[in-house]
C-alpha positions in Angstrom: -0.6 -71.8 -54.9 -3.0 -71.2 -57.8 -1.4 -70.2 -61.1 -1.8 -66.5 -62.0 -3.5 -66.6 -65.4 -4.0 -63.6 -67.8 -7.7 -63.8 -66.9 -7.0 -63.5 -63.2 -4.7 -60.6 -63.9 -7.4 -58.9 -66.0 -10.0 -59.5 -63.3 -7.8 -57.6 -60.9 -7.8 -54.6 -63.2 -4.1 -54.8 -64.2 -3.1 -54.4 -67.8 -0.5 -56.9 -69.3 2.1 -54.2 -69.2 1.4 -53.5 -65.5 1.6 -57.2 -64.7 5.1 -57.2 -66.4 6.0 -54.4 -64.0 4.8 -56.6 -61.1 7.0 -59.5 -62.2 9.9 -57.1 -62.5 9.3 -55.7 -59.0 8.9 -59.1 -57.4 11.6 -61.0 -59.4 9.1 -63.8 -59.5 5.4 -64.6 -60.0 3.2 -63.2 -57.2 0.8 -65.3 -55.3 -2.9 -64.4 -55.2 -2.6 -62.3 -52.1 0.3 -60.3 -53.5 -1.5 -59.8 -56.8 -4.5 -58.5 -54.9 -2.3 -56.0 -53.1 -0.8 -54.8 -56.3 -4.2 -54.6 -57.8 -5.7 -52.2 -55.3 -2.5 -50.1 -54.7 -2.2 -49.6 -58.5 -5.9 -48.9 -59.0 -6.8 -45.4 -60.2 -8.5 -44.8 -56.9 -5.4 -45.4 -54.8 -2.5 -44.6 -57.1 -3.8 -41.6 -59.1 -1.8 -43.0 -62.0 -3.6 -41.0 -64.6 -3.7 -37.7 -62.7 -0.6 -37.4 -60.6 1.5 -35.5 -63.1 -1.3 -32.9 -63.6 -2.2 -32.5 -60.0 1.3 -31.1 -59.4 0.2 -28.0 -61.3 -2.1 -27.0 -58.4 -0.9 -24.4 -55.8 -0.8 -26.2 -52.5 1.2 -23.8 -50.2 0.8 -20.5 -48.4 1.4 -18.9 -45.0 -1.9 -20.3 -43.8 -1.1 -23.9 -44.9 0.2 -26.3 -42.2 -0.1 -29.5 -44.3 -1.0 -29.8 -47.9 -1.9 -32.8 -50.1 -0.4 -36.2 -49.2 -1.8 -36.7 -45.7 -5.3 -37.9 -44.8 -6.6 -34.3 -45.0 -5.4 -30.8 -45.4 -4.5 -28.6 -42.5 -4.7 -24.8 -42.3 -3.9 -22.3 -39.5 -7.0 -20.4 -38.1 -5.1 -18.6 -35.4 -4.9 -18.9 -31.6 -3.0 -22.2 -31.8 -5.9 -23.8 -33.7 -6.2 -25.5 -37.1 -9.0 -26.4 -39.5 -8.5 -29.9 -41.0 -10.7 -30.8 -44.0 -11.1 -32.9 -47.1 -13.6 -34.0 -49.8 -13.9 -37.4 -51.2 -16.0 -39.4 -53.7 -18.2 -42.4 -53.2 -19.8 -42.4 -56.6 -19.9 -46.0 -57.9 -21.0 -47.4 -54.5 -23.8 -44.9 -54.2 -25.2 -45.9 -57.6 -25.0 -49.6 -56.8 -26.3 -49.3 -53.2 -27.4 -45.7 -52.6 -28.0 -45.8 -48.9 -24.8 -47.6 -47.8 -22.8 -46.0 -50.6 -23.6 -42.5 -49.3 -23.5 -43.5 -45.6 -20.0 -45.0 -45.8 -18.8 -42.0 -47.9 -19.7 -39.9 -44.9 -18.0 -42.3 -42.5 -14.8 -42.5 -44.6 -14.4 -38.7 -44.8 -15.0 -38.3 -41.1 -12.2 -40.8 -40.4 -9.8 -38.9 -42.7 -10.3 -35.8 -40.5 -10.3 -37.2 -37.0 -7.3 -39.4 -37.9 -5.3 -36.2 -37.8 -6.5 -35.2 -34.3 -9.4 -33.0 -35.2 -12.9 -33.2 -33.8 -15.2 -33.1 -36.8 -17.5 -30.0 -36.6 -19.3 -30.0 -40.0 -20.2 -32.2 -42.9 -21.2 -31.1 -46.4 -21.9 -32.9 -49.6 -22.0 -32.3 -53.4 -24.5 -34.4 -55.2 -25.2 -34.9 -58.9 -28.2 -36.8 -60.2 -29.5 -37.6 -63.7 -32.8 -36.6 -65.2 -35.5 -36.3 -62.5 -37.9 -38.4 -64.6 -35.3 -41.2 -65.1 -36.9 -44.5 -63.8 -34.1 -45.1 -61.2 -33.6 -41.5 -60.0 -36.2 -41.3 -57.2 -34.7 -44.5 -55.7 -31.2 -43.1 -56.0 -32.1 -39.7 -54.5 -34.0 -41.2 -51.6 -31.3 -43.6 -50.8 -28.4 -41.2 -51.0 -30.2 -38.5 -48.9 -31.3 -41.0 -46.3 -27.8 -42.5 -46.2 -26.1 -39.1 -45.6 -28.6 -38.2 -43.0 -28.7 -41.7 -41.4 -24.9 -41.7 -40.9 -24.2 -38.0 -40.1 -27.2 -37.6 -37.7 -26.2 -40.7 -35.7 -22.6 -39.9 -35.4 -23.4 -36.4 -34.1 -21.7 -34.2 -36.7 -24.0 -31.5 -38.3 -24.5 -31.6 -42.0 -24.5 -27.9 -42.7 -24.4 -27.4 -46.5 -23.9 -28.7 -50.0 -25.2 -28.6 -53.5 -27.3 -30.7 -55.9 -27.3 -30.6 -59.7 -29.4 -32.6 -62.2 -28.3 -33.5 -65.8 -28.9 -36.4 -68.1 -25.1 -37.1 -68.2 -25.5 -38.5 -64.7 -28.3 -40.9 -65.5 -26.1 -43.9 -65.2 -23.4 -42.6 -62.9 -24.5 -40.3 -60.1 -21.9 -38.4 -58.0 -21.8 -38.4 -54.2 -19.0 -36.3 -52.9 -18.7 -35.9 -49.1 -16.7 -33.2 -47.2 -15.8 -33.0 -43.5 -14.2 -30.1 -41.6 -12.7 -30.5 -38.1 -10.8 -28.4 -35.6 -7.6 -29.3 -33.8 -4.9 -27.8 -31.7 -1.8 -27.0 -33.9 0.5 -28.8 -31.5 -1.7 -32.0 -31.5 -1.9 -32.8 -35.2 -1.2 -36.5 -36.1 0.4 -37.8 -39.2 0.6 -41.2 -40.9 4.4 -41.8 -41.4 5.4 -44.9 -39.4 8.7 -44.8 -37.5 10.6 -46.7 -34.8 11.8 -50.1 -35.7 10.2 -52.6 -33.4 7.2 -50.4 -32.6 3.9 -52.1 -32.4 1.3 -51.8 -35.2 -2.2 -51.8 -33.7 -5.6 -52.5 -35.3 -8.5 -50.7 -33.6 -12.3 -50.3 -34.3 -14.6 -52.8 -35.9 -13.9 -56.4 -37.0 -13.0 -57.1 -40.6 -15.6 -58.7 -42.8 -16.0 -59.6 -46.4 -17.8 -56.4 -47.4 -16.1 -54.0 -49.7 -13.5 -56.4 -51.1 -12.2 -54.9 -54.3 -14.1 -51.6 -53.7 -11.1 -49.6 -54.8 -10.8 -51.6 -58.0 -14.5 -51.3 -58.7 -14.3 -47.5 -58.2 -11.5 -47.4 -60.9 -13.6 -48.8 -63.7 -16.7 -47.9 -65.6 -19.7 -50.1 -65.3 -23.0 -51.0 -66.8 -26.3 -49.8 -65.4 -27.0 -53.4 -64.5 -24.7 -53.3 -61.5 -26.3 -55.8 -59.2 -23.3 -58.1 -59.4 -21.2 -55.4 -57.8 -23.3 -55.0 -54.7 -20.9 -57.1 -52.5 -18.1 -54.5 -53.3 -20.1 -51.8 -51.4 -19.2 -51.3 -47.7 -21.7 -51.4 -44.8 -21.4 -48.6 -42.3 -22.2 -48.4 -38.5 -22.3 -44.7 -37.4 -22.7 -45.6 -33.7 -19.4 -47.5 -33.9 -17.9 -44.5 -35.7 -18.9 -42.3 -32.9 -17.2 -44.6 -30.3 -14.1 -44.6 -32.6 -14.0 -40.8 -32.7 -14.1 -40.5 -28.9 -11.6 -43.3 -28.3 -9.1 -41.9 -30.8 -9.4 -38.4 -29.5 -8.9 -39.7 -25.9 -5.8 -41.6 -26.9 -4.5 -38.6 -28.9 -4.6 -36.5 -25.7 -1.7 -38.7 -24.5 1.7 -39.2 -26.0 1.2 -42.8 -27.1 0.7 -42.5 -30.8 3.6 -42.4 -33.3 1.5 -42.6 -36.4 -2.1 -43.2 -37.4 -4.0 -43.9 -40.6 -7.6 -44.8 -41.3 -8.5 -47.9 -43.3 -10.2 -46.3 -46.2 -10.1 -47.5 -49.9 -8.2 -50.8 -50.0 -8.5 -51.1 -46.2 -5.7 -52.7 -44.4 -3.5 -52.8 -47.5 -3.5 -49.1 -48.3 -3.2 -48.0 -44.6 -0.2 -50.2 -43.9 1.5 -49.5 -47.2 1.0 -45.7 -46.8 2.3 -45.7 -43.2 5.4 -47.7 -44.0 6.2 -46.0 -47.3 5.8 -42.4 -45.9 8.1 -43.4 -43.0 10.7 -45.1 -45.2 10.4 -48.3 -43.1 9.1 -51.8 -43.5 6.1 -53.5 -42.0 5.4 -57.0 -40.8 1.8 -58.2 -40.0 0.6 -61.4 -38.5 -2.7 -62.0 -40.1 -3.7 -64.5 -37.4 -4.2 -61.5 -35.1 -6.5 -59.5 -37.3 -10.0 -59.3 -35.7 -12.4 -60.9 -38.1 -16.2 -61.2 -37.9 -16.5 -64.0 -40.4 -15.0 -67.4 -40.3 -12.4 -68.8 -42.6 -11.2 -65.4 -43.9 -8.0 -65.6 -46.0 -5.2 -63.1 -45.9 -6.3 -61.9 -49.4 -9.8 -61.1 -48.0 -8.4 -59.5 -44.8 -6.0 -57.2 -46.8 -8.6 -56.1 -49.4 -11.7 -55.8 -47.2 -13.0 -52.3 -46.9 -15.1 -52.9 -43.8 -15.8 -49.6 -42.1 -14.8 -48.0 -38.8 -11.3 -49.3 -38.6 -7.9 -47.6 -37.9 -4.3 -48.6 -37.9 -1.7 -47.1 -35.5 1.9 -47.2 -34.6 2.4 -46.9 -30.8 5.3 -46.0 -28.7 7.0 -48.9 -26.9 5.2 -49.9 -23.7 2.0 -48.0 -24.5 0.0 -50.9 -25.8 -1.8 -51.7 -22.5 -2.7 -48.1 -21.9 -4.1 -47.8 -25.4 -6.0 -51.1 -25.2 -7.7 -50.0 -22.0 -9.1 -46.9 -23.8 -10.5 -48.9 -26.7 -11.9 -51.6 -24.6 -13.7 -49.0 -22.5 -15.3 -47.7 -25.7 -16.2 -51.3 -26.6 -14.0 -51.5 -29.6 -11.6 -54.1 -30.9 -7.9 -53.7 -30.2 -5.2 -56.0 -31.4 -1.4 -55.8 -31.9 -1.1 -57.2 -35.4 2.5 -56.5 -36.3 5.5 -54.3 -35.9 7.7 -51.8 -37.8 10.8 -53.2 -39.5 13.8 -51.8 -41.3 13.4 -54.0 -44.4 11.5 -51.6 -46.7 9.1 -54.5 -47.4 5.6 -55.6 -46.6 5.7 -59.1 -45.1 2.5 -60.9 -44.1 2.4 -64.2 -42.1 -0.5 -66.5 -41.7 -0.6 -69.8 -39.8 3.1 -69.8 -39.5 3.8 -69.2 -43.2 4.9 -66.1 -45.1 2.0 -65.4 -47.5 3.2 -62.1 -48.8 6.7 -60.4 -49.2 6.6 -57.3 -51.4 9.1 -54.4 -51.6 7.1 -51.2 -50.6 8.6 -48.9 -53.3 6.7 -50.4 -56.2 3.4 -50.3 -54.3 3.7 -46.6 -53.4 6.0 -44.0 -54.8 7.1 -46.2 -57.7 3.5 -47.1 -58.8 2.7 -46.5 -62.4 2.2 -42.8 -63.5 0.8 -42.2 -66.9 1.0 -39.1 -69.1 -2.1 -40.1 -71.0 -2.8 -38.6 -74.5 -5.2 -35.7 -74.3 -6.8 -33.3 -76.7 -7.9 -29.8 -75.9 -11.6 -29.3 -75.8 -12.6 -27.3 -78.9 -13.9 -23.8 -78.1 -17.7 -23.6 -78.1 -19.4 -21.8 -80.9 -20.6 -18.3 -80.1 -24.2 -17.9 -79.0 -26.2 -16.9 -82.0 -29.9 -16.0 -82.3 -30.1 -14.9 -78.7 -33.7 -15.2 -77.6 -35.6 -12.4 -75.9 -37.9 -12.5 -72.9 -41.5 -11.2 -73.1 -42.6 -12.2 -69.7 -40.1 -11.8 -66.9 -42.5 -13.2 -64.2 -43.1 -16.4 -66.2 -39.4 -16.9 -66.9 -38.5 -16.3 -63.3 -41.1 -18.7 -62.0 -40.0 -21.4 -64.4 -36.4 -21.0 -63.2 -37.3 -21.0 -59.5 -39.1 -24.3 -60.1 -36.4 -25.9 -62.1 -34.4 -28.8 -60.7 -31.1 -26.9 -60.4 -32.5 -23.9 -58.6 -35.6 -25.3 -56.7 -35.4 -25.3 -52.9 -33.4 -28.1 -51.4 -35.4 -28.0 -48.1 -36.7 -31.5 -48.7 -33.0 -32.7 -48.6 -31.6 -30.6 -45.8 -34.5 -31.1 -43.4 -33.5 -34.7 -43.3 -30.1 -33.8 -41.9 -29.4 -32.7 -38.4 -27.6 -29.4 -39.1 -27.8 -28.1 -35.5 -26.2 -30.9 -33.4 -23.3 -29.6 -31.4 -24.9 -26.2 -31.0 -22.3 -24.3 -33.0 -24.1 -23.9 -36.4 -24.5 -20.2 -37.1 -25.8 -20.3 -40.6 -28.0 -23.2 -41.7 -28.3 -24.6 -45.2 -29.8 -22.3 -47.8 -27.3 -19.5 -48.0 -24.1 -18.9 -49.8 -22.0 -20.7 -47.3 -22.5 -22.4 -44.0 -21.0 -20.8 -40.9 -20.0 -22.9 -37.8 -18.7 -21.3 -34.7 -15.2 -22.5 -33.5 -16.4 -23.8 -30.1 -15.6 -21.6 -27.2 -14.4 -18.7 -29.3 -15.8 -15.8 -31.4 -14.3 -17.2 -34.6 -16.4 -18.8 -37.3 -15.5 -21.2 -40.1 -17.4 -20.5 -43.3 -17.7 -23.6 -45.6 -19.0 -24.2 -49.1 -19.1 -26.7 -51.9 -19.4 -25.6 -55.5 -18.9 -26.4 -59.2 -20.8 -25.6 -62.4 -20.3 -28.8 -64.6 -22.1 -27.3 -67.7 -19.4 -24.6 -67.8 -16.7 -27.2 -67.4 -18.1 -29.2 -70.3 -18.3 -26.2 -72.6 -14.9 -24.9 -71.7 -12.9 -26.9 -69.1 -10.3 -24.1 -68.5 -12.9 -21.4 -67.8 -15.0 -23.9 -65.9 -12.1 -24.8 -63.7 -11.5 -21.1 -63.0 -15.1 -20.5 -62.2 -15.4 -23.4 -59.8 -12.6 -21.9 -57.6 -13.9 -18.3 -58.1 -17.5 -19.2 -57.0 -16.3 -21.0 -53.9 -14.2 -17.8 -53.1 -17.4 -15.7 -53.8 -19.6 -17.8 -51.5 -17.2 -17.4 -48.6 -16.8 -13.7 -49.2 -20.5 -13.2 -49.4 -20.9 -14.2 -45.7 -17.9 -12.1 -44.7 -15.3 -14.8 -44.4 -11.7 -14.5 -45.6 -11.2 -17.5 -48.0 -8.2 -19.6 -46.8 -8.0 -22.8 -48.7 -9.8 -25.4 -50.7 -10.2 -29.2 -51.2 -11.3 -30.7 -54.5 -13.0 -33.8 -55.8 -12.2 -34.3 -59.4 -15.0 -36.4 -61.0 -14.4 -37.3 -64.7 -15.0 -40.0 -67.2 -12.5 -42.6 -68.7 -9.0 -41.0 -68.8 -8.0 -43.4 -71.6 -10.2 -41.3 -73.9 -8.1 -38.3 -75.0 -11.1 -36.0 -75.0 -11.9 -36.9 -71.3 -8.2 -36.4 -70.3 -8.4 -33.1 -72.1 -11.3 -32.1 -69.9 -9.3 -33.0 -66.8 -6.2 -31.1 -67.9 -8.2 -28.0 -68.8 -10.0 -27.9 -65.5 -6.8 -28.4 -63.5 -5.1 -25.6 -65.4 -8.0 -23.2 -64.9 -8.2 -24.1 -61.2 -4.5 -23.6 -60.8 -4.7 -20.1 -62.3 -7.6 -19.1 -60.1 -6.0 -20.5 -56.9 -2.8 -18.5 -57.6 -4.7 -15.3 -58.3 -7.0 -15.6 -55.3 -4.4 -16.9 -52.8 -6.7 -19.8 -52.3 -4.6 -23.0 -52.4 -5.8 -26.6 -52.6 -4.6 -28.5 -49.6 -6.3 -31.9 -50.0 -8.6 -33.8 -52.4 -9.6 -36.8 -54.3 -9.7 -37.9 -58.0 -12.6 -40.1 -59.2 -12.2 -41.3 -62.8 -14.1 -43.8 -65.0 -17.4 -42.1 -64.1 -19.2 -43.3 -67.1 -21.6 -46.1 -68.2 -20.9 -48.6 -70.9 -23.5 -48.5 -73.6 -24.7 -51.6 -75.4 -22.4 -50.9 -78.3 -19.3 -50.8 -76.0 -19.0 -47.0 -76.1 -19.0 -45.0 -72.9 -21.4 -42.3 -71.7 -19.4 -40.0 -69.5 -20.6 -37.6 -66.8 -20.0 -33.9 -67.3 -16.5 -32.9 -66.1 -17.2 -32.1 -62.4 -14.3 -30.7 -60.4 -16.2 -30.1 -57.1 -14.6 -27.6 -54.9 -14.9 -27.3 -51.1 -13.8 -24.0 -49.7 -13.1 -23.0 -46.1 -12.8 -19.4 -44.8 -12.4 -17.7 -41.5 -14.5 -15.0 -39.7 -12.8 -13.2 -36.8 -16.3 -12.7 -35.3 -19.0 -15.1 -36.3 -21.7 -12.7 -35.2 -20.8 -10.3 -38.0 -21.5 -12.9 -40.8 -23.8 -11.7 -43.5 -26.9 -13.7 -44.7 -28.8 -13.6 -48.0 -32.2 -12.6 -46.4 -33.5 -9.1 -47.0 -33.8 -7.5 -43.5 -36.4 -4.9 -43.9 -38.4 -2.7 -46.3 -36.9 0.5 -47.7 -33.3 -0.7 -48.0 -31.4 0.2 -51.2 -30.6 -2.8 -53.4 -27.1 -2.5 -55.0 -25.3 -4.7 -57.5 -21.5 -5.0 -56.9 -19.5 -5.8 -60.0 -19.8 -5.3 -63.7 -22.7 -6.7 -65.7 -22.2 -7.7 -69.3 -25.2 -10.0 -69.5 -23.6 -13.3 -70.5 -26.3 -15.9 -71.5 -24.1 -18.7 -72.9 -24.6 -21.9 -71.0 -27.0 -20.1 -68.7 -29.9 -21.9 -66.9 -32.3 -19.4 -68.4 -31.2 -20.5 -71.9 -31.5 -24.2 -71.0 -34.7 -24.2 -68.8 -36.7 -21.6 -70.7 -35.5 -22.2 -74.3 -34.2 -25.8 -74.2 -30.7 -24.8 -75.5 -27.3 -25.8 -74.0 -25.2 -23.6 -76.2 -22.4 -21.0 -76.2 -19.3 -20.4 -74.2 -19.6 -20.2 -70.4 -19.1 -16.8 -68.8 -15.5 -15.6 -68.6 -13.9 -15.2 -65.2 -11.9 -12.0 -64.5 -9.8 -13.1 -61.5 -8.6 -9.6 -60.7 -12.2 -8.4 -60.5 -13.1 -11.4 -58.4 -10.5 -10.6 -55.9 -11.1 -6.9 -55.9 -14.9 -7.3 -55.5 -14.5 -10.0 -52.9 -12.2 -8.0 -50.7 -14.5 -5.0 -50.9 -17.5 -7.1 -49.9 -15.7 -8.6 -46.9 -14.6 -5.1 -45.7 -18.1 -3.7 -46.1 -19.6 -6.7 -44.2 -17.1 -6.2 -41.4 -17.9 -2.5 -41.2 -21.7 -3.3 -40.9 -22.4 -1.4 -44.2 -24.3 -4.2 -45.9 -27.5 -5.6 -44.4 -27.8 -8.6 -46.8 -25.4 -10.1 -49.4 -25.8 -12.8 -52.0 -23.5 -13.8 -54.9 -25.0 -14.0 -58.4 -24.7 -17.4 -59.9 -27.3 -19.8 -61.6 -30.2 -17.8 -63.0 -28.5 -14.4 -62.8 -29.5 -11.3 -61.0 -33.3 -12.0 -61.0 -32.9 -15.4 -59.3 -30.5 -14.0 -56.7 -32.9 -11.3 -55.8 -35.8 -13.8 -55.7 -33.8 -16.0 -53.3 -33.0 -13.0 -51.0 -36.7 -12.0 -51.0 -37.9 -15.5 -50.1 -35.2 -15.9 -47.4 -36.4 -12.6 -45.7 -40.1 -12.8 -46.8 -39.6 -9.2 -48.1 -40.1 -8.1 -51.7 -38.2 -5.8 -54.1 -38.9 -3.1 -56.7 -36.2 -3.1 -59.4 -35.9 0.0 -61.5 -32.3 0.1 -62.7 -31.5 0.7 -66.3 -30.9 -2.6 -68.2 -27.4 -2.3 -69.7 -27.8 -5.0 -72.3 -31.5 -5.8 -72.6 -34.0 -7.5 -70.4 -33.0 -11.1 -70.6 -29.2 -10.7 -70.4 -29.4 -8.0 -67.6 -31.7 -10.1 -65.4 -30.8 -13.7 -66.3 -27.2 -13.5 -67.5 -24.7 -15.4 -65.4 -21.9 -12.9 -65.3 -19.2 -13.7 -62.8 -17.8 -11.7 -59.9 -21.2 -10.2 -59.0 -22.9 -9.7 -55.7 -26.4 -8.3 -54.7 -26.4 -6.4 -51.4 -28.7 -4.2 -49.5 -27.7 -0.9 -47.8 -29.5 1.3 -45.4 -30.2 4.8 -46.8 -27.9 6.5 -44.2 -24.9 4.3 -45.3 -25.4 4.4 -49.0 -23.2 7.4 -49.9 -20.3 6.2 -47.8 -20.6 2.7 -49.3 -20.7 4.0 -52.8 -17.6 6.2 -52.0 -15.8 3.2 -50.6 -16.6 1.1 -53.7 -15.3 3.8 -56.0 -12.1 4.1 -53.9 -11.6 0.4 -54.2 -12.1 0.4 -58.0 -15.3 -1.6 -57.6 -18.3 -0.9 -59.7 -21.6 -0.5 -57.7 -25.0 0.4 -59.1 -28.3 1.1 -57.4 -30.9 -1.3 -58.9 -33.9 -1.0 -56.6 -35.4 -1.0 -53.1 -36.9 -3.6 -50.8 -40.7 -3.5 -50.5 -43.4 -5.7 -49.0 -44.6 -8.9 -50.6 -43.7 -9.0 -54.3 -41.1 -8.4 -56.9 -41.8 -5.6 -59.3 -39.6 -5.2 -62.4 -40.1 -1.6 -63.6 -39.4 -1.5 -67.3 -40.0 1.1 -70.0 -43.2 -0.4 -71.4 -44.9 -1.8 -68.3 -44.3 -3.4 -64.9 -43.8 -7.1 -64.5 -45.0 -8.4 -61.1 -44.6 -11.7 -59.3 -45.7 -12.2 -55.7 -43.7 -13.9 -53.0 -46.4 -16.5 -52.7 -46.1 -17.4 -56.3 -42.3 -17.6 -56.0 -42.5 -19.7 -52.9 -44.9 -22.1 -54.4 -42.7 -22.6 -57.5 -39.5 -22.8 -55.5 -40.7 -25.2 -52.8 -42.7 -27.5 -55.0 -40.1 -29.5 -57.0 -38.7 -32.0 -54.5 -42.1 -32.9 -52.8 -43.7 -33.4 -56.2 -40.8 -35.5 -57.5 -40.4 -37.7 -54.4 -44.1 -38.0 -53.5 -45.7 -38.3 -50.1 -44.2 -41.7 -49.4 -40.6 -40.3 -49.7 -41.1 -36.8 -48.2 -39.2 -36.4 -45.0 
């Protein structure tokens, strides 16, 4: 046995203090396999050691919640004996190092989290953040990530129906790739991961184990330099066709009574799956490493336990059901091996070639893993926005915004994804939320991802509130009742008090919004150390990015609203109260080059009141089109509705706070909607009764936007808008990379 030196301990990502804890837990010096297991289980990626105490502040329960955080994915009741199962996870560092495989295996991993629990996946989404478009690596990263997401999702046969993309220089050296999957299961056929039954067989199924992805969890728990070629072997390699076979085989076995527990092999592979199953069940586990299916010769127990090879699952089966299960997996041309059994020792024991190569108590690996209350400082409040600029040319400002990276059409991206496979996609990418029919029913699931990192950077607390509120708004805008969320908490180095302060602020803002909106968080992921080391040893962190995935329910999918104007002559109304907030707005940044001021405040009572009114009005058929107001303000929202319907608008409402703030301010809780003339008075009356402010701001017309102001009219044609809006990605990626 090689001596465990301080250098080896450091290479495994453990601090000297943590290694002392290992010695105390073991009562002796660990061998290299045991050290590797502690290393990955105590990594930030697996243990959440810097975030656990703060994550407890989030609301995670409600009458709709069947299973909250702690399992592979969250589970909510959608009625009629059915459940929606969903989660979002990060694959950030791998996607920077190897963008195609990093993004592809991110999709594969989140799919497994969902079908592990018995759900058939019905939709994929993603939340992507890239650096400056003109950064020398960015075209390569964008192309690889988009092709990886499409290459995996398209082949596995699950539609990619929505997502979001932001650009900012803070992501130059550390892009974010967050993947979300939603599935549907029967509530009496949900599978959990807690192992039980001493003597029960532990079964390995799926692909063989290779050397790809070893120390992937540790790599994802550290910052890195932009010169990351040396970390390429830590990135997993995916095979979507095998994943499709694995989905079908698992669901077939799940239709029987053979499974006691099941867990996918995600981060830390066989180590995390076996430790989590045993610790959750309060049992022990013994594995014979000679029986692990390997695709490379001479693999050691260390390599087998830490490999993150893809498309693999671990199961506990009922006694005598091994042959039945094996026949199913062999039929689907997948590996199947009994590699161990459940024990009553409370320990993880590994044998290899007749010798015990690992014997670790499970408590220190799981529930007793380190948890740190790291020092943090509150983010200072941003200075007020002084010297507010004015706009002299509405058309020019609007065209510049529509062509800007954060607002420009994402068609180049989503046309590379199969968003119709399965035949149940009701609303395609491009709206406020995707809508997927629950197969064989009239119900629809509305799904969205959202976050505004520039708000979170300026004021983490308000930014956290806004991330939840915007997801709530997106679901309400299509007519769906928001049920629950998942999160992906992307932040920099938690050992820097200012970064930890961002995390704490966002968590507390999210918690307040979740409580006020009855919108609990039922699953999620934390991704820290998202920053790049500079030459002087300092770190350049990403913007704090608590990405939110929201899921809502429509009783009748055919009544969902869309953003597209439906015809000329409809009245355009604004629902909510305008104050014209320009701090941290895209107009301020893109038109005037300023990232200043506080983000818009979020009135959670108004958010709920306005959202409930919009959902009722959609269900009653009173609104012919609906779109929430977000980046770019009212003018951009109307331009997007006009382009979606190929119908223009004449805006003649009074401007309550000046031209720029009324048209480009990013006030929260606002919706733009259209109402037919005959329904207008009743809709206004219903809004008044609900305590919701509604103002008439214009009418739909033919082929242009006309802004009627006191001095003169400002006009922009739909052709001009479309050219600006559709041009960014094709121009950036070039003809060689256009889908």
